N, C-alpha and C positions, 0 to 999 in steps of 0.2 A: 381485648379477644377474650373470650371464653373457651379456654382450652379444651374443657370437659365435652362442650357441644360441637366441636371440632369433630367432622367425621370423613375420613380417606374413603374415596371411591376409587374403583377400578372398573373402567368400562369400556365396551366395543363402540366404536364411532360408526354411525350409519348416516346416508344422505338420503333426504326425500327432496327433489327439486333441487334447491339451492342452499337448503338449510343442513348443517349437520347437527345429528342428536345422539343423545344416549339414553337408555332405558336404565332406571333407578328403582330397585325394590322398596315399596312403600315402607316396609317394616326396617329397612337399613336407615332409613333417615326419620325416623318417628320421632326422635327426639328435637328434631329442628322445628315441629309442628304438625299439626293434622289439620286436614281439610282438603278441599277442592284443588287449591294450590298452594304452595308454600315459598315463602320468598326467603333467599338464602344469600350469603356472600360466598363466590366462587374464588379460590386459590388455584392457579395453574402458573407453576414455574416462575413465581415473582409475580404474576399480573394477578388483580384483583377485578371482579366484576360481578355487579349486583344482579341476580338472576331470580327467574320463577318456575318452579317445578311445576310442570302441567299434567293432568289427569292423561294416563297413559295407557298400555295394554291392562289387562287385568292383574292386580295387586301390584303395579307400578305406576312411577311419575316418569315423564319423558322431558327432557332437559334440552334445550337448542344452546348451542355452543357458537360464540362470536367465530368466523372464520379467521380473523385476525390473531385472535388467542391462539387457535391451533395452530396457524401459520409460526408464528413467533415460538411456539413450543415444538415444530418441528414433525406434528400429525395430522393427518386427515381421515376422511373417512374409510373404512376398513381396518385402521389400525387401533390400537389400545391407548387409552388416556388414563392417567391417575392426576386425581385433582381432590381438594378438600372443600367441604361445604360446611358453614357456619351460619346461625341465625342471624338473619338482617332485620333489626328491629326498628331501623329507621322508617319514617312515613315516606310512602311514596306519593304523597299530594303534592303538587307542585306548589313553589311559594307563590302566594299572591302579591300582585304589584299592589304599593300603597292604594291607590285610588278604588281598587277593587275591595280591599279590605275594608275602606271607609264606607263603601256602597254597602256593604253584607252587615255592618255594625248597625247601620241604619234602617235595615230591612231584613227582618227575621224570616219573612216569606221568601225574599230573595236567597237567603242562605239555604233554606230548606231545599229549592229547586236547585241550586248548584249541587247540593250534598247529593241528590237524587240522581245526578247524571254524571258524577266524575267517575274515572276509571277504578281508582283505587277504594 
């Protein structure tokens, strides 16, 4: 873990439909990365989750928090939560089954088509 890149966040939780969100100022998390979205590791009272900061209101990212994490931390919508964020440098690409990897190695065109359609 890179302690220097760890950022402590205090935020108010709000609920939209069944999802709990927090808003985070972009400037506050700039050292995690810049872009439309930012991948990060969230640490909340001993639990760790891989998260993605999404575009939010002007000058902010928004972050969806898992209800299970909030429940184990004893907080919910309307309450305040404190957590840390760290860079998540691991790939979000799924591990390919051996048969798919072999097919891709035999067909560069198939590999290009796959890469054009993956979420990561």
